[in-house]
N, C-alpha and C positions, 0 to 999 in steps of 0.2 A: 532600318527599325523595326521593331516589333511593338506595337502599339495596342494598350487595353484599356476600355472605361468600361466605369460604371455604365449598370445600365438606367441612367437616374434622366429625367428630362428638367433637374435642378439644376440652379447654376451651383451648387456645391458638387457634380459631377466630378470624378477624380480620373486624370489619363496616369498613367504609364508606362511609359517608354522605354527598349531597355536594345542591346545591340541582338539583332537577328542571325546574323550571319558575317564572318569577315573574311579575307583570305582573297576579298578581289584591289584591284587597286580602283575601280569605279563603273558599279552597278548600270547596268541601265534597262534593258530589257527583261521584264521580269512575266513569268508563265507559269500557270497551278494547274495539274492534272485533274481531271475531273471526279475524280473520289478523295481530291485535296490532299495527299499524302505525300506526292511531292511539287517539289519547287522548284523551277530552273532559271538561273540568273541570267543575264548576259554580260560580261567582262568588258566593256569597250577597247580599253587601255591595253588590256590584260592579250587580250585575242583567246579569251576562255570562253564556251560556256560552264556553266556550276551544274550542277542537280544533288537537290537536296532531298532528303526524307524529314517529313517534320510529323511532327508526334502528334498525341491526341491532344496537349496542352500549348502545342505551337511553338516549339521547339526546333530546332532544324538543326541535321546534321547533315556533313557534308559526304556522296556518298561516290560520285564521281565527279572529272575537270575532262571538258572536251575541247580539245584547242581547233580552233577555227581558223583557218590561213587569210580570211580579210579578217575587218573590222566589223565584228557583232553588234549590230543596233535591237533595232524590238524583235522579240519573241514572240509564237503565238504556236498554242496548243489543242489541235484539229483531235476533237472527239470522233469522231466518227474510223479516221485510220489511226490515230495514236501516235499520230506524226509532231512531233516539234520542228516549225516552221522558223529559221529564224531569216531577218534582215540583215543583210548588213552592205558595208561599203567598200568596195574593194579600193581606194589611196583616199584617207582622208584628205589629203592636202587639196587636193585634184575635185571633191567633193566642195571644200568648202569653199574655192575659189567660184565651185560652179554656181553654187548656192548663190555667191555674193553679186554675180555677172548677173545673174537673174532678178536677183532683187535688184538692180543697177539700173536695167532693164525695164523692170517693171513702173521703177518712177517714172520714165519717163515714154510709157504708154507701149512698149514693148511688149510683146509677146515671147517667151523664148521656149523651144517646148522641146523631148527627146531627153532619152535618160541619159544615166552613168554607168559607164563602164565598169 
């Protein structure tokens, strides 16, 4: 969603929201280029990262779909290099089971360490 609001501190300030982009099954991570003209959005279930062009009025137009092998999660745009970093999970089921095991271990005062494959 894209929401705008009036520039008022009063209680009658208005907010308007509209659909900014469609096409993804589940948008998750979002990153914006430094000039705010490109918006990147990860589609967790679709295994795709979208690139949108953003107009001066805030309207998004799809420019590209970049399929990724793993489940894309958070995104970060690095200004220095101009690179988009995609956090991902290789296997959603294994990740869920590990997070669940870590939570259970923590409840019993046990520390679990190590990354996900």
